[in-house]
Short mmCIF file of the C-alpha atoms (twelve columns), coordinates in Angstrom:
data_MODEL
# 
_entry.id   MODEL 
# 
loop_
_atom_site.group_PDB 
_atom_site.id 
_atom_site.type_symbol 
_atom_site.label_atom_id 
_atom_site.label_alt_id 
_atom_site.label_comp_id 
_atom_site.label_asym_id 
_atom_site.label_seq_id 
_atom_site.Cartn_x 
_atom_site.Cartn_y 
_atom_site.Cartn_z 
_atom_site.pdbx_PDB_model_num 
ATOM 1   C CA . ASP A 1   -1.747  -19.492 11.305  1 
ATOM 2   C CA . ARG A 2   -2.381  -20.758 7.711   1 
ATOM 3   C CA . SER A 3   -5.552  -18.715 7.524   1 
ATOM 4   C CA . CYS A 4   -3.321  -15.592 7.485   1 
ATOM 5   C CA . ASN A 5   -1.385  -16.717 4.361   1 
ATOM 6   C CA . ARG A 6   -2.395  -14.763 1.231   1 
ATOM 7   C CA . TYR A 7   -1.183  -15.876 -2.503  1 
ATOM 8   C CA . MET A 8   0.184   -12.926 -4.566  1 
ATOM 9   C CA . ILE A 9   -0.063  -13.654 -8.352  1 
ATOM 10  C CA . SER A 10  1.974   -10.675 -9.474  1 
ATOM 11  C CA . SER A 11  3.069   -7.158  -8.756  1 
ATOM 12  C CA . SER A 12  4.263   -4.483  -11.225 1 
ATOM 13  C CA . PHE A 13  5.229   -0.880  -11.491 1 
ATOM 14  C CA . THR A 14  4.847   1.757   -14.235 1 
ATOM 15  C CA . GLU A 15  7.431   4.267   -15.151 1 
ATOM 16  C CA . PRO A 16  6.720   7.721   -13.430 1 
ATOM 17  C CA . PHE A 17  4.026   10.030  -15.118 1 
ATOM 18  C CA . VAL A 18  2.672   13.273  -14.441 1 
ATOM 19  C CA . ILE A 19  -1.083  14.119  -13.446 1 
ATOM 20  C CA . ASN A 20  -2.175  17.623  -13.012 1 
ATOM 21  C CA . GLY A 21  1.572   18.677  -12.234 1 
ATOM 22  C CA . MET A 22  2.213   15.923  -9.653  1 
ATOM 23  C CA . GLU A 23  4.566   12.857  -10.609 1 
ATOM 24  C CA . VAL A 24  3.259   9.652   -9.730  1 
ATOM 25  C CA . ILE A 25  3.933   5.858   -9.999  1 
ATOM 26  C CA . SER A 26  1.207   3.267   -10.395 1 
ATOM 27  C CA . PHE A 27  1.824   -0.008  -8.507  1 
ATOM 28  C CA . LYS A 28  -0.385  -2.997  -9.325  1 
ATOM 29  C CA . VAL A 29  -0.712  -6.219  -7.204  1 
ATOM 30  C CA . ILE A 30  -2.602  -9.184  -8.277  1 
ATOM 31  C CA . GLY A 31  -3.700  -11.582 -5.531  1 
ATOM 32  C CA . GLN A 32  -6.246  -14.405 -4.821  1 
ATOM 33  C CA . SER A 33  -7.468  -12.325 -1.799  1 
ATOM 34  C CA . PHE A 34  -6.234  -9.643  0.474   1 
ATOM 35  C CA . MET A 35  -6.028  -8.982  4.201   1 
ATOM 36  C CA . LEU A 36  -7.121  -5.743  6.064   1 
ATOM 37  C CA . LEU A 37  -4.326  -3.168  5.351   1 
ATOM 38  C CA . GLN A 38  -2.082  -5.663  3.576   1 
ATOM 39  C CA . VAL A 39  -1.444  -3.621  0.340   1 
ATOM 40  C CA . ARG A 40  -1.123  -0.470  2.442   1 
ATOM 41  C CA . LYS A 41  1.706   -2.195  4.536   1 
ATOM 42  C CA . MET A 42  3.332   -3.694  1.336   1 
ATOM 43  C CA . VAL A 43  3.485   0.012   0.045   1 
ATOM 44  C CA . GLY A 44  4.372   1.305   3.461   1 
ATOM 45  C CA . LEU A 45  7.420   -1.115  3.716   1 
ATOM 46  C CA . MET A 46  8.534   -0.126  0.260   1 
ATOM 47  C CA . LEU A 47  8.527   3.517   0.923   1 
ATOM 48  C CA . ILE A 48  10.477  2.841   4.265   1 
ATOM 49  C CA . MET A 49  13.070  1.010   2.307   1 
ATOM 50  C CA . VAL A 50  13.429  3.765   -0.161  1 
ATOM 51  C CA . GLY A 51  13.474  6.241   2.514   1 
ATOM 52  C CA . LEU A 52  16.304  4.206   4.410   1 
ATOM 53  C CA . ASN A 53  18.288  4.020   0.843   1 
ATOM 54  C CA . ILE A 54  18.164  0.335   0.733   1 
ATOM 55  C CA . LYS A 55  19.397  -0.377  -2.962  1 
ATOM 56  C CA . SER A 56  21.168  -3.807  -2.828  1 
ATOM 57  C CA . GLU A 57  19.310  -7.039  -3.813  1 
ATOM 58  C CA . GLU A 58  20.681  -8.606  -0.717  1 
ATOM 59  C CA . GLN A 59  19.412  -6.188  1.559   1 
ATOM 60  C CA . VAL A 60  15.962  -6.222  -0.177  1 
ATOM 61  C CA . LYS A 61  16.016  -10.104 0.334   1 
ATOM 62  C CA . LYS A 62  17.212  -10.003 4.148   1 
ATOM 63  C CA . ILE A 63  14.325  -7.564  4.966   1 
ATOM 64  C CA . TYR A 64  11.763  -9.540  3.080   1 
ATOM 65  C CA . THR A 65  12.811  -12.670 4.965   1 
ATOM 66  C CA . GLN A 66  12.595  -10.645 8.263   1 
ATOM 67  C CA . VAL A 67  8.988   -9.434  7.573   1 
ATOM 68  C CA . PHE A 68  7.716   -12.845 6.643   1 
ATOM 69  C CA . SER A 69  9.132   -14.128 9.872   1 
ATOM 70  C CA . PRO A 70  7.431   -14.417 13.220  1 
ATOM 71  C CA . GLU A 71  9.197   -11.266 14.462  1 
ATOM 72  C CA . VAL A 72  6.819   -8.350  15.170  1 
ATOM 73  C CA . LEU A 73  7.735   -5.059  13.171  1 
ATOM 74  C CA . ASN A 74  6.038   -1.955  13.334  1 
ATOM 75  C CA . ILE A 75  5.296   -1.226  9.777   1 
ATOM 76  C CA . PRO A 76  2.731   1.443   9.392   1 
ATOM 77  C CA . PRO A 77  0.112   1.257   6.554   1 
ATOM 78  C CA . ALA A 78  0.653   3.793   3.836   1 
ATOM 79  C CA . PRO A 79  -2.359  6.409   3.561   1 
ATOM 80  C CA . ALA A 80  -5.332  4.663   1.672   1 
ATOM 81  C CA . ASN A 81  -5.365  7.764   -0.796  1 
ATOM 82  C CA . GLY A 82  -4.430  6.210   -4.062  1 
ATOM 83  C CA . LEU A 83  -5.645  2.763   -3.403  1 
ATOM 84  C CA . PHE A 84  -8.406  1.445   -5.410  1 
ATOM 85  C CA . LEU A 85  -9.760  -1.817  -7.007  1 
ATOM 86  C CA . ASP A 86  -8.661  -1.791  -10.576 1 
ATOM 87  C CA . HIS A 87  -10.890 -4.811  -11.570 1 
ATOM 88  C CA . PRO A 88  -11.997 -8.103  -10.241 1 
ATOM 89  C CA . THR A 89  -10.892 -11.356 -11.880 1 
ATOM 90  C CA . PHE A 90  -12.926 -14.574 -12.496 1 
ATOM 91  C CA . LYS A 91  -10.421 -16.957 -13.742 1 
ATOM 92  C CA . TRP A 92  -11.272 -20.008 -11.491 1 
ATOM 93  C CA . TYR A 93  -15.120 -19.361 -11.962 1 
ATOM 94  C CA . ASN A 94  -14.616 -19.067 -15.721 1 
ATOM 95  C CA . GLU A 95  -12.643 -22.379 -15.667 1 
ATOM 96  C CA . ARG A 96  -15.429 -24.263 -13.612 1 
ATOM 97  C CA . PHE A 97  -18.778 -22.611 -14.705 1 
ATOM 98  C CA . ALA A 98  -18.025 -21.032 -18.074 1 
ATOM 99  C CA . GLU A 99  -19.033 -23.915 -20.206 1 
ATOM 100 C CA . LEU A 100 -22.185 -24.652 -17.894 1 
ATOM 101 C CA . LYS A 101 -23.169 -21.068 -18.026 1 
ATOM 102 C CA . GLY A 102 -22.553 -20.395 -21.556 1 
ATOM 103 C CA . ALA A 103 -20.400 -17.247 -20.846 1 
ATOM 104 C CA . ILE A 104 -17.426 -16.111 -19.127 1 
ATOM 105 C CA . LEU A 105 -17.154 -13.047 -16.761 1 
ATOM 106 C CA . ASP A 106 -14.342 -10.749 -18.051 1 
ATOM 107 C CA . PRO A 107 -14.237 -7.187  -17.088 1 
ATOM 108 C CA . MET A 108 -11.158 -6.708  -19.210 1 
ATOM 109 C CA . MET A 109 -13.437 -6.810  -22.256 1 
ATOM 110 C CA . PHE A 110 -14.221 -3.239  -21.436 1 
ATOM 111 C CA . SER A 111 -10.249 -2.453  -20.829 1 
ATOM 112 C CA . ALA A 112 -10.341 0.525   -23.039 1 
ATOM 113 C CA . GLN A 113 -13.374 2.166   -21.435 1 
ATOM 114 C CA . ILE A 114 -11.702 1.317   -17.901 1 
ATOM 115 C CA . GLU A 115 -8.353  3.003   -18.786 1 
ATOM 116 C CA . VAL A 116 -10.202 6.246   -20.075 1 
ATOM 117 C CA . PHE A 117 -12.242 6.419   -16.901 1 
ATOM 118 C CA . LYS A 118 -9.126  5.998   -14.577 1 
ATOM 119 C CA . LYS A 119 -7.220  8.635   -16.633 1 
ATOM 120 C CA . GLU A 120 -10.183 10.974  -16.655 1 
ATOM 121 C CA . LYS A 121 -11.621 10.378  -13.351 1 
ATOM 122 C CA . ILE A 122 -9.857  8.291   -10.694 1 
ATOM 123 C CA . TYR A 123 -6.227  9.402   -11.233 1 
ATOM 124 C CA . PRO A 124 -7.010  13.237  -11.071 1 
ATOM 125 C CA . HIS A 125 -9.300  12.811  -7.909  1 
ATOM 126 C CA . ILE A 126 -6.346  10.959  -6.222  1 
ATOM 127 C CA . VAL A 127 -4.038  13.616  -6.969  1 
ATOM 128 C CA . GLU A 128 -6.469  16.345  -5.888  1 
ATOM 129 C CA . GLN A 129 -6.845  14.565  -2.485  1 
ATOM 130 C CA . GLU A 130 -3.151  14.461  -2.219  1 
ATOM 131 C CA . LYS A 131 -2.762  18.049  -2.865  1 
ATOM 132 C CA . GLU A 132 -5.452  19.143  -0.590  1 
ATOM 133 C CA . GLN A 133 -4.952  16.818  2.343   1 
ATOM 134 C CA . THR A 134 -1.306  15.749  1.952   1 
ATOM 135 C CA . PRO A 135 -1.653  12.454  3.746   1 
ATOM 136 C CA . THR A 136 1.484   10.924  2.358   1 
ATOM 137 C CA . THR A 137 3.459   13.990  2.894   1 
ATOM 138 C CA . ILE A 138 2.243   13.815  6.693   1 
ATOM 139 C CA . TRP A 139 2.794   10.131  6.967   1 
ATOM 140 C CA . MET A 140 6.395   10.483  5.686   1 
ATOM 141 C CA . GLU A 141 7.248   13.239  8.063   1 
ATOM 142 C CA . VAL A 142 6.148   10.805  10.983  1 
ATOM 143 C CA . LEU A 143 8.385   8.322   9.425   1 
ATOM 144 C CA . HIS A 144 11.326  10.614  9.228   1 
ATOM 145 C CA . ARG A 145 10.855  11.822  12.806  1 
ATOM 146 C CA . ARG A 146 11.228  8.057   13.899  1 
ATOM 147 C CA . ALA A 147 14.293  7.585   11.831  1 
ATOM 148 C CA . GLY A 148 15.779  10.661  13.514  1 
ATOM 149 C CA . ARG A 149 15.236  9.217   17.032  1 
ATOM 150 C CA . GLY A 150 16.514  5.643   16.037  1 
ATOM 151 C CA . LEU A 151 13.333  4.027   15.969  1 
ATOM 152 C CA . LEU A 152 13.532  3.262   12.149  1 
ATOM 153 C CA . LYS A 153 16.780  2.091   10.824  1 
ATOM 154 C CA . ILE A 154 18.946  -0.756  9.405   1 
ATOM 155 C CA . ASN A 155 20.730  -2.850  12.049  1 
ATOM 156 C CA . GLU A 156 24.464  -3.857  11.442  1 
ATOM 157 C CA . ASP A 157 23.328  -7.277  10.225  1 
ATOM 158 C CA . GLY A 158 21.207  -5.602  7.525   1 
ATOM 159 C CA . THR A 159 17.728  -6.451  9.007   1 
ATOM 160 C CA . LEU A 160 15.059  -3.618  9.558   1 
ATOM 161 C CA . PHE A 161 14.867  -2.206  13.188  1 
ATOM 162 C CA . ALA A 162 11.262  -0.999  13.653  1 
ATOM 163 C CA . PRO A 163 9.953   -1.645  17.107  1 
ATOM 164 C CA . ARG A 164 6.433   -1.130  18.386  1 
ATOM 165 C CA . VAL A 165 6.483   2.083   20.494  1 
ATOM 166 C CA . THR A 166 4.054   3.362   23.064  1 
ATOM 167 C CA . GLY A 167 3.444   6.644   24.983  1 
ATOM 168 C CA . GLU A 168 5.271   5.199   27.922  1 
ATOM 169 C CA . SER A 169 8.398   3.993   25.938  1 
ATOM 170 C CA . ASP A 170 8.737   7.207   23.886  1 
ATOM 171 C CA . PRO A 171 7.380   10.568  24.672  1 
ATOM 172 C CA . GLN A 172 6.646   11.354  21.206  1 
ATOM 173 C CA . ALA A 173 5.121   8.178   20.284  1 
ATOM 174 C CA . ALA A 174 1.810   9.467   21.440  1 
ATOM 175 C CA . GLU A 175 1.642   12.468  19.352  1 
ATOM 176 C CA . GLU A 176 2.686   10.420  16.181  1 
ATOM 177 C CA . ALA A 177 -0.038  7.883   17.003  1 
ATOM 178 C CA . GLU A 178 -2.452  10.655  17.001  1 
ATOM 179 C CA . GLU A 179 -1.220  12.105  13.675  1 
ATOM 180 C CA . GLU A 180 -1.569  8.503   12.299  1 
ATOM 181 C CA . ALA A 181 -5.040  8.163   13.666  1 
ATOM 182 C CA . GLN A 182 -5.701  11.365  11.849  1 
ATOM 183 C CA . ILE A 183 -4.666  9.751   8.727   1 
ATOM 184 C CA . GLN A 184 -6.593  6.787   9.410   1 
ATOM 185 C CA . ASP A 185 -9.813  8.794   9.862   1 
ATOM 186 C CA . SER A 186 -9.501  10.827  6.792   1 
ATOM 187 C CA . ASP A 187 -8.797  7.357   4.888   1 
ATOM 188 C CA . ASN A 188 -12.158 5.984   6.497   1 
ATOM 189 C CA . GLU A 189 -14.190 9.081   5.523   1 
ATOM 190 C CA . TRP A 190 -12.496 8.804   1.751   1 
ATOM 191 C CA . GLU A 191 -13.265 5.128   1.470   1 
ATOM 192 C CA . GLY A 192 -16.730 5.753   2.728   1 
ATOM 193 C CA . THR A 193 -17.497 8.216   -0.340  1 
ATOM 194 C CA . GLN A 194 -15.574 6.241   -3.034  1 
ATOM 195 C CA . PRO A 195 -17.289 3.098   -4.343  1 
ATOM 196 C CA . CYS A 196 -14.271 1.944   -6.116  1 
ATOM 197 C CA . LYS A 197 -11.912 1.977   -3.095  1 
ATOM 198 C CA . LEU A 198 -10.965 -1.258  -1.403  1 
# 
C-alpha cells in the first residue's frame, strides 16, 4: 500500500552528553511525514540491534532489508519519553508561496533561542521523567526476557527473529504485554501534558 510509504530526508546522532548525571544521545530524524509510532519503532529496532550485538554493516543491511519487506516482525516501539518535535519545516511552502506572500516561514531564525530552551527545559525534563518512571529500563528488561526465551534473536542466515506472541503461544507473553501496556499508558499521559511532544 503506497499510502504507508514515508520519505525520510535525513537522520543523525550526536556524541553522548550528560544531563543531570545521566548520559544521553540525541537522535534526530527529518522526514516529510511520519506514521503513528514510526519513530519509536525506528528507535526500538536500533536498541534491539545494539542489544543483540549487531555490528557489521552486512548484518545491518540484511536486517534493514528484512524490516522493509512484507514479513511481519514484532518490533515494539521504544517508550515515548524523549520524543519531541524539534521544529517544523516549511521548505515546499516557502518555495511555492514565499514570493506571493512576501515572507518565508523559518523557525530556525530563532535557532539560538530554541537550543537554549531545549537545554534548559526539555532535556532536563526528559531526564527527570526517565529517573522517576524508568520507562526505558522497563522496556529493555522486557526485551531481555524475550531474548532469553529465544523470542528475540538473530537467525543463522543473519536475519532477525522477532515473532508476534500471544498469551496462548507463550505463557509469559501476557505478562509482558501488560507491562508494555503500562508503558504505553504512561506515554499517553505524558504526551497529553507536553505540548511539544509528537
